[in-house]
C-alpha positions as CSV (number, residue, x, y, z in Angstrom):
1,M,-29.6,64.4,21.9
2,D,-28.5,65.6,25.2
3,I,-27.6,62.6,27.6
4,S,-27.9,64.7,30.6
5,K,-31.8,65.8,29.8
6,D,-32.6,62.6,28.0
7,Y,-31.7,59.8,30.4
8,L,-35.4,59.3,31.4
9,L,-36.1,58.4,27.7
10,F,-33.3,55.8,28.1
11,L,-34.8,54.3,31.3
12,E,-38.4,54.2,29.9
13,A,-37.1,52.1,26.9
14,V,-35.7,49.5,28.9
15,A,-38.0,46.3,29.5
16,G,-39.2,45.6,32.9
17,L,-36.9,48.1,34.7
18,M,-37.5,48.7,38.4
19,V,-35.1,49.7,41.3
20,I,-35.2,48.9,45.1
21,D,-33.1,50.7,48.0
22,K,-31.2,48.6,50.6
23,T,-34.3,48.1,52.6
24,G,-36.3,46.5,49.8
25,H,-38.4,49.5,49.0
26,L,-39.1,50.3,45.4
27,V,-37.4,53.7,44.4
28,F,-38.0,53.5,40.7
29,I,-40.1,51.7,38.1
30,N,-40.7,52.6,34.4
31,E,-44.0,52.8,32.7
32,R,-43.4,49.9,30.6
33,C,-42.7,47.6,33.7
34,A,-45.7,49.1,35.7
35,E,-48.0,48.1,32.8
36,Y,-46.5,44.5,32.5
37,I,-47.0,43.8,36.2
38,K,-50.5,45.6,35.9
39,G,-49.7,48.2,38.8
40,D,-50.0,52.0,39.4
41,R,-46.4,53.5,38.8
42,N,-47.1,56.6,41.1
43,D,-48.7,54.5,44.0
44,S,-45.9,51.9,43.9
45,I,-42.9,54.1,44.7
46,G,-41.8,53.8,48.3
47,K,-43.8,50.5,48.8
48,Y,-41.9,47.3,49.7
49,I,-41.3,45.4,46.5
50,R,-43.1,42.3,47.5
51,D,-46.2,44.4,48.2
52,V,-46.0,45.6,44.7
53,F,-44.7,42.7,42.8
54,P,-45.3,39.6,44.8
55,A,-43.3,37.4,43.1
56,S,-40.1,39.3,43.1
57,T,-36.8,37.9,44.3
58,M,-35.0,41.2,44.0
59,Q,-34.7,41.2,47.9
60,A,-32.5,38.1,47.9
61,L,-29.5,40.1,46.4
62,L,-29.5,42.8,49.2
63,T,-27.2,40.5,51.1
64,G,-24.0,38.4,50.4
65,D,-21.4,38.6,47.5
66,K,-23.4,37.4,44.5
67,R,-23.9,40.4,42.4
68,Y,-25.9,39.0,39.4
69,N,-28.9,36.9,39.1
70,V,-31.2,35.6,36.6
71,N,-34.8,35.0,37.3
72,F,-37.7,33.4,35.4
73,Y,-41.4,34.6,36.3
74,F,-44.5,32.7,35.6
75,I,-47.3,35.0,36.1
76,D,-50.9,34.9,34.5
77,G,-49.9,32.4,31.9
78,R,-46.9,34.6,30.6
79,M,-43.3,34.2,31.2
80,S,-40.4,36.6,31.6
81,A,-36.8,36.2,32.0
82,S,-35.1,39.0,34.2
83,T,-31.7,40.1,35.0
84,Q,-31.0,41.3,38.6
85,V,-27.9,43.4,39.6
86,Q,-26.7,44.2,43.0
87,L,-25.8,48.2,43.4
88,R,-23.0,49.3,45.4
89,K,-21.4,52.5,46.5
90,D,-18.3,53.0,48.3
91,G,-18.3,49.1,48.6
92,E,-21.6,48.7,50.3
93,I,-24.9,47.6,49.1
94,V,-27.4,50.1,48.2
95,G,-29.9,48.5,46.4
96,V,-30.9,46.2,43.4
97,L,-31.7,47.0,39.8
98,E,-33.9,44.4,37.8
99,Y,-34.6,44.5,34.0
100,D,-36.3,42.0,31.5
101,L,-34.5,40.0,29.1
102,M,-37.8,38.7,27.6
103,E,-41.4,39.2,28.3
104,E,-43.3,36.8,26.2
105,I,-43.0,32.9,25.5
106,T,-42.6,33.6,21.7
107,E,-39.3,35.6,22.7
108,L,-38.2,32.6,24.5
109,D,-39.0,30.4,21.4
110,E,-36.9,32.7,19.1
111,F,-34.1,32.8,21.6
112,L,-33.9,29.3,21.9
113,G,-34.0,28.8,18.1
114,M,-31.2,31.0,17.8
115,Y,-29.3,29.5,20.6
116,S,-30.0,25.9,19.4
117,K,-28.4,26.8,15.8
118,A,-25.4,28.6,17.5
119,L,-24.9,25.5,19.8
120,K,-25.2,23.1,16.9
121,D,-22.5,25.2,15.0
122,E,-20.2,25.2,17.9
123,V,-20.8,21.5,18.6
124,S,-19.8,20.9,15.0
125,Y,-16.8,22.9,15.4
126,F,-15.5,21.2,18.3
127,R,-16.5,17.9,17.1
128,E,-13.9,18.3,14.3
129,Q,-11.4,19.7,16.8
130,V,-11.8,16.5,18.8
131,R,-11.4,14.3,15.7
132,E,-8.1,16.0,15.2
133,F,-6.9,14.7,18.4
134,Q,-8.5,11.2,18.2
135,S,-6.6,8.3,16.7
136,T,-8.1,8.8,13.3
137,K,-6.2,10.8,10.6
138,Y,-8.8,10.8,7.7
139,S,-12.4,11.5,7.1
140,I,-14.6,11.1,4.0
141,N,-13.3,14.6,2.8
142,N,-9.9,12.8,2.0
143,I,-11.4,10.5,-0.4
144,I,-10.6,12.2,-3.8
145,G,-12.2,12.0,-7.0
146,S,-15.4,13.0,-8.7
147,S,-16.1,9.8,-10.8
148,K,-19.3,7.7,-10.4
149,K,-17.2,4.9,-8.6
150,V,-16.1,7.3,-5.8
151,Q,-19.5,8.7,-5.4
152,E,-20.7,5.2,-5.2
153,L,-18.0,4.5,-2.6
154,K,-18.9,7.4,-0.5
155,E,-22.6,6.4,-0.5
156,Q,-21.5,3.0,0.9
157,I,-19.5,4.7,3.5
158,E,-22.3,6.8,4.7
159,L,-24.7,3.9,4.9
160,A,-22.2,1.9,6.8
161,A,-21.6,4.7,9.3
162,T,-25.3,4.6,10.1
163,S,-25.1,1.0,10.9
164,S,-23.8,-0.9,13.9
165,S,-23.0,-4.1,11.8
166,T,-19.5,-5.4,11.2
167,V,-18.0,-4.1,8.1
168,L,-15.8,-5.8,5.8
169,I,-13.8,-3.6,3.4
170,M,-12.6,-5.3,0.0
171,G,-10.0,-3.7,-2.3
172,E,-6.7,-4.3,-3.9
173,T,-3.5,-3.1,-2.3
174,G,-3.0,0.5,-2.3
175,T,-6.7,1.6,-2.9
176,G,-7.1,3.3,0.5
177,K,-8.9,0.7,2.8
178,E,-7.6,2.3,6.0
179,L,-8.9,5.8,4.7
180,V,-12.3,3.9,4.2
181,A,-12.3,2.5,7.6
182,H,-11.4,6.0,9.2
183,S,-14.4,7.7,7.3
184,I,-16.8,5.1,8.4
185,H,-15.7,5.7,12.2
186,N,-15.7,9.4,11.8
187,L,-19.2,9.5,10.4
188,S,-20.6,7.0,13.1
189,D,-21.8,7.6,16.6
190,R,-18.8,6.2,17.9
191,A,-16.7,9.1,16.4
192,F,-15.9,10.7,19.9
193,N,-14.5,7.2,21.1
194,D,-11.3,5.3,20.0
195,F,-10.4,4.1,16.6
196,I,-7.8,1.1,17.2
197,K,-6.1,-0.5,14.3
198,V,-4.1,-3.7,14.2
199,N,-2.6,-5.5,11.1
200,S,-3.2,-9.3,11.0
201,A,0.0,-9.6,8.7
202,G,2.3,-7.6,11.1
203,M,2.0,-9.7,14.1
204,A,3.6,-13.0,15.0
205,E,1.2,-15.9,15.4
206,T,2.4,-16.6,18.8
207,L,1.7,-13.0,20.0
208,I,-1.5,-12.3,18.1
209,E,-3.7,-13.6,20.9
210,S,-2.4,-11.5,23.6
211,E,-2.4,-8.5,21.2
212,L,-5.9,-8.9,20.4
213,F,-7.3,-9.8,23.9
214,G,-4.6,-8.7,26.4
215,Y,-3.2,-10.6,29.1
216,V,-3.1,-10.7,33.1
217,E,0.2,-10.5,35.2
218,G,1.9,-13.7,35.2
219,A,0.3,-15.1,32.1
220,F,3.7,-16.2,30.5
221,T,7.2,-15.6,31.0
222,G,8.2,-12.0,30.4
223,A,4.5,-10.8,30.9
224,K,4.4,-7.1,31.8
225,K,3.6,-6.4,35.7
226,G,-0.1,-5.7,35.9
227,G,-0.9,-7.3,32.8
228,K,-1.7,-5.4,29.5
229,K,-5.0,-4.7,27.8
230,G,-5.7,-6.0,24.2
231,K,-7.0,-4.2,21.1
232,F,-10.5,-5.2,21.9
233,E,-10.5,-3.8,25.3
234,L,-8.8,-0.5,24.3
235,A,-11.3,-0.1,21.4
236,N,-14.3,-0.5,23.9
237,K,-17.2,1.8,22.8
238,G,-15.2,2.6,19.7
239,T,-14.1,0.9,16.6
240,L,-11.6,-1.8,15.9
241,F,-10.1,-1.8,12.5
242,I,-8.4,-5.3,11.6
243,D,-6.5,-4.8,8.5
244,E,-5.4,-7.7,6.2
245,I,-8.1,-10.1,7.9
246,N,-7.1,-12.3,5.3
247,Q,-3.9,-13.1,7.0
248,M,-5.4,-13.9,10.2
249,P,-3.9,-17.5,11.4
250,L,-6.5,-20.2,11.2
251,S,-5.8,-21.1,15.0
252,M,-6.7,-17.5,16.1
253,Q,-10.1,-17.4,13.8
254,P,-12.4,-19.4,16.3
255,K,-11.4,-17.0,19.1
256,L,-12.1,-13.8,17.0
257,L,-15.4,-15.5,15.8
258,R,-16.5,-15.9,19.4
259,A,-15.5,-12.1,20.4
260,L,-17.7,-11.0,17.4
261,Q,-20.6,-13.3,18.3
262,E,-20.7,-13.1,22.1
263,R,-19.0,-9.6,22.6
264,E,-16.8,-11.2,25.3
265,I,-13.0,-11.8,25.3
266,S,-10.8,-13.6,27.6
267,P,-7.3,-12.3,28.3
268,V,-4.6,-14.7,28.1
269,G,-4.1,-16.4,31.7
270,S,-7.4,-15.1,32.9
271,E,-10.3,-17.2,34.1
272,E,-13.0,-14.3,33.6
273,D,-14.5,-13.2,30.5
274,L,-14.7,-9.4,29.9
275,N,-17.7,-7.8,28.2
276,V,-16.8,-5.3,25.2
277,D,-18.8,-3.1,23.0
278,V,-16.7,-2.9,19.9
279,R,-17.6,-2.0,16.2
280,I,-15.5,-4.0,14.0
281,I,-14.3,-3.0,10.7
282,A,-12.2,-5.5,8.6
283,A,-10.2,-5.2,5.5
284,T,-8.9,-7.5,3.0
285,N,-6.8,-7.5,-0.2
286,E,-7.7,-11.1,-1.1
287,S,-11.2,-12.7,-1.9
288,L,-12.0,-14.3,1.5
289,E,-14.6,-16.3,-0.4
290,K,-11.6,-18.0,-2.4
291,L,-9.7,-18.4,0.7
292,V,-12.9,-20.2,2.3
293,R,-12.9,-22.7,-0.7
294,E,-9.2,-23.3,-0.3
295,K,-9.8,-24.1,3.4
296,K,-7.4,-21.3,4.4
297,F,-10.3,-19.4,6.0
298,R,-13.2,-20.3,8.2
299,A,-16.5,-20.0,6.5
300,D,-18.4,-19.1,9.6
301,L,-16.0,-16.2,10.6
302,Y,-16.1,-15.1,6.8
303,Y,-20.1,-14.9,6.8
304,R,-19.7,-13.1,10.4
305,L,-17.4,-10.6,8.9
306,N,-19.4,-10.1,5.6
307,V,-22.4,-8.5,7.0
308,F,-21.8,-5.0,5.6
309,P,-19.4,-5.2,2.5
310,V,-17.7,-2.0,1.1
311,V,-15.8,-2.4,-2.2
312,I,-13.0,0.0,-3.1
313,P,-12.6,0.2,-6.9
314,P,-9.0,-0.1,-8.3
315,L,-7.6,3.0,-9.9
316,R,-7.7,1.5,-13.2
317,E,-11.6,1.7,-12.8
318,R,-11.6,5.5,-12.0
319,L,-8.7,6.9,-14.4
320,E,-10.7,10.1,-14.8
321,D,-10.0,10.8,-11.1
322,I,-6.0,11.0,-11.8
323,P,-6.0,14.9,-12.3
324,E,-7.7,15.3,-8.9
325,L,-5.4,12.8,-7.2
326,V,-2.1,14.3,-8.5
327,E,-3.2,17.9,-8.0
328,A,-3.9,17.1,-4.3
329,K,-0.8,15.1,-4.0
330,V,1.3,17.8,-5.4
331,K,-0.1,20.5,-3.2
332,Q,0.6,18.3,0.0
333,L,4.2,17.4,-1.2
334,N,4.8,21.0,-2.0
335,N,4.7,21.6,1.8
336,E,6.5,18.4,2.9
337,L,9.4,18.7,0.2
338,G,9.7,22.3,0.2
339,T,9.0,22.3,-3.6
340,N,6.9,24.9,-5.6
341,I,5.0,22.9,-8.2
342,T,2.1,25.1,-9.5
343,N,1.6,23.6,-13.0
344,I,1.6,20.3,-14.5
345,E,1.7,19.4,-18.1
346,P,-1.5,18.1,-19.7
347,N,0.7,15.2,-21.3
348,V,1.4,14.2,-17.8
349,Y,-2.4,13.2,-17.4
350,K,-2.4,11.5,-20.7
351,K,0.6,9.5,-20.0
352,L,-0.7,8.4,-16.4
353,M,-4.1,7.4,-17.6
354,E,-2.6,5.0,-20.2
355,Y,-1.2,2.9,-17.3
356,D,-3.0,0.2,-15.4
357,W,-1.6,1.0,-11.8
358,P,-1.3,-2.5,-10.1
359,G,-0.1,-0.6,-7.2
360,N,-3.4,1.7,-7.4
361,I,-3.3,5.1,-5.5
362,R,-0.2,4.3,-3.5
363,E,1.7,3.5,-6.6
364,L,0.6,6.8,-8.3
365,Y,1.5,8.9,-5.1
366,N,5.0,7.3,-5.1
367,R,5.5,8.1,-8.8
368,V,4.4,11.6,-8.3
369,E,6.8,12.2,-5.4
370,A,9.8,10.7,-7.3
371,A,9.0,13.2,-10.3
372,M,8.9,16.3,-8.0
373,N,12.2,15.2,-6.8
374,Y,13.4,15.6,-10.4
375,A,11.7,18.6,-11.2
376,R,13.4,21.9,-11.4
377,G,11.2,25.0,-11.4
378,N,7.7,25.1,-10.9
379,V,6.4,22.9,-13.7
380,L,5.9,19.0,-13.6
381,K,6.6,17.5,-16.9
382,V,6.3,14.0,-18.6
383,E,10.1,13.8,-18.6
384,H,10.2,13.8,-14.7
385,F,8.2,10.6,-14.8
386,N,9.9,7.2,-15.4
387,F,7.4,5.8,-17.7
388,R,7.8,2.4,-18.7
389,A,8.9,2.1,-22.4
390,D,7.0,0.1,-24.8
391,N,8.0,-3.4,-23.9
392,S,6.9,-5.0,-27.1
393,K,9.9,-3.5,-29.1
394,I,13.3,-4.6,-28.1
395,D,16.3,-2.2,-29.2
396,L,18.3,-5.0,-30.9
397,T,21.2,-2.5,-32.0
398,A,21.7,-1.9,-28.1
399,L,22.0,-5.5,-27.5
400,E,24.8,-6.2,-30.0
401,S,27.3,-5.0,-27.5
402,T,26.2,-7.6,-25.0
403,D,27.7,-11.2,-24.6
404,K,24.3,-12.5,-23.6
405,P,21.6,-10.7,-25.1
406,I,18.8,-13.2,-23.9
407,D,20.3,-12.7,-20.1
408,A,20.5,-8.9,-20.4
409,I,16.7,-8.9,-21.3
410,K,15.8,-11.1,-18.4
411,R,18.0,-9.0,-16.2
412,E,16.1,-5.8,-17.3
413,A,12.7,-7.6,-17.1
414,E,13.6,-8.5,-13.4
415,R,14.8,-5.0,-12.6
416,K,11.6,-3.3,-13.6
417,L,9.4,-6.0,-12.1
418,I,11.1,-5.6,-8.6
419,N,11.0,-1.6,-9.1
420,E,7.4,-1.9,-9.9
421,A,6.5,-4.1,-6.8
422,L,8.5,-1.7,-4.5
423,M,6.4,1.2,-5.6
424,M,3.1,-0.9,-5.3
425,F,3.8,-1.7,-1.5
426,D,5.6,1.6,-0.7
427,Y,9.0,0.0,-0.5
428,N,7.8,-2.4,2.1
429,K,10.3,-5.2,1.5
430,T,8.5,-8.0,3.4
431,K,5.3,-7.2,1.3
432,V,7.2,-7.3,-1.9
433,A,8.9,-10.7,-1.1
434,D,5.5,-12.1,-0.3
435,Y,4.0,-10.7,-3.5
436,L,7.1,-11.9,-5.6
437,K,7.0,-15.4,-3.7
438,I,10.6,-15.2,-2.7
439,S,12.3,-14.8,0.8
440,R,13.3,-11.4,2.2
441,P,16.9,-12.2,2.1
442,L,16.8,-13.3,-1.6
443,L,15.1,-9.8,-2.4
444,Y,17.7,-8.0,-1.0
445,Q,20.4,-10.1,-3.0
446,K,18.4,-9.5,-6.2
447,M,18.2,-5.5,-5.4
448,K,22.1,-5.6,-4.6
449,R,22.8,-7.5,-7.8
450,L,20.5,-5.4,-10.1
451,G,21.7,-2.2,-8.5
452,I,18.4,-1.2,-7.1
453,Q,18.7,1.1,-4.2
C-alpha cells in the first residue's frame, strides 16, 4: 500500500469525516458522511457548514483556546457522537475537523455496556484499595477453613452484612470475633465509612462514659480543651464494634441501651443530644443469657443486642481446618520471622488434631510460632512442638529423687496450667489472671517461682 497515493482511501473509511476552513466553509466531506447527513457531496463543498448541516457546532471551535470538543447530534430519530478538533498552522487557527465516534444508538448501547463493566471493575479495585486505608484489617477472605462449620459461619456473615440490625457475635476466647466483625463491616454498605472498635474490658468504669459518648470542654477536671469526640460520634455513618460487651459495667448499660434505641448520645457535660447513625456489632465470650439470669447484665440490653446473632464455632468443632490454618500461619510467619519453612510433617497435623484447643485459633497460632522458632531447616517437625505428655501416667522413677513428690506434681501441674493460659490469651497477663481467678501480682509471683518467662 502506497500511503502517498492511498490517503483518500483512509479518509473515506473514517466515519462522518468533514473539514471546514477558518471562515466556516466546508472544504472536505467524505462519501460516508454525506450519506449520513443526506446531502450531496459535490454540491456541499464550498458552502457554509450550517447551510450544509444545520445542526453543526464545528464553527464554535474557530475561536478560543479550546482545541477539542465532543458533541452529540440527535437528527431524524438517530443519535451520533462526534469529536471535533481545532486545526492550527504556524500557531494560527486554519479550520476544524470532525469525525464520528458513533453513528447509531445501538453502538452507544454497546459502548455503555463495555464502559459499565470496565467502570464496575475499576470501582471494585479502588474499593479494595480504599479498604486497605480504612481502619479495618480483615475481610471474609481472612477466615480460613473449608469445613461445614466455616461455610455456615461465612453464610451468617454475608447475611449480617446485608442487614442494618445490631449484630451479636458469640464465641470463645481466641475464635476470631474481631475478624468476623471486620468482615461484616467490609461486606456492608458502610464499608467506605469508619470502623471504630472499643473493648469494654479495657476501660476503667469511671472513663467508659466519656470514651463512648465523648465530652465537652470543661466537663470535668483535666478535660481536653475543645472537648473530645466519643466512639459513637467517631463511628457515625460507619460501624462501632464493642468487644467483650459482657464486661460492660451495669451502671453504663442503661446509657448504652438508650443510644441503641434512640440513636442519640449525650456527651459528658453537654445539655444537648447528638443524633448518630451507627451500626453496632457487639461480641462476647460469655453467655449473656446466663449473665442476665445472674443479674450481671440487663435483660433489655441483651434483647436489643441479640437481634442478629452470629455464632463462631470453637476450633475443637472444626479440627479438619487445622492443616489450612497452620499452612497459612506458616506462610505469614516466614515473612515476619525470616524463616523458610516449606514442609510440615504429616504427624504434626495428627498431633495437633488430638488436642482440644481451649485457646482456639489464637492458641494454635502461638504454638506454631513457638515451633517455628525451634525449627532448623525448612521442615516443621513434631519435635519442634511442645506437645503435652500423657498426664494419666506419672514417672514414678523420676519422683524418687524429690523430697516431696506430691508437691513436685502440684508444681508441674501449676506450671503447665499457667503456660496453657498464657498461650490461650496471647500472653495478656490481665486476662490470664482473670481466667485463673487470681490477682495480677500473684500471677507474676507464681511465674517467677515456677521459672516461667
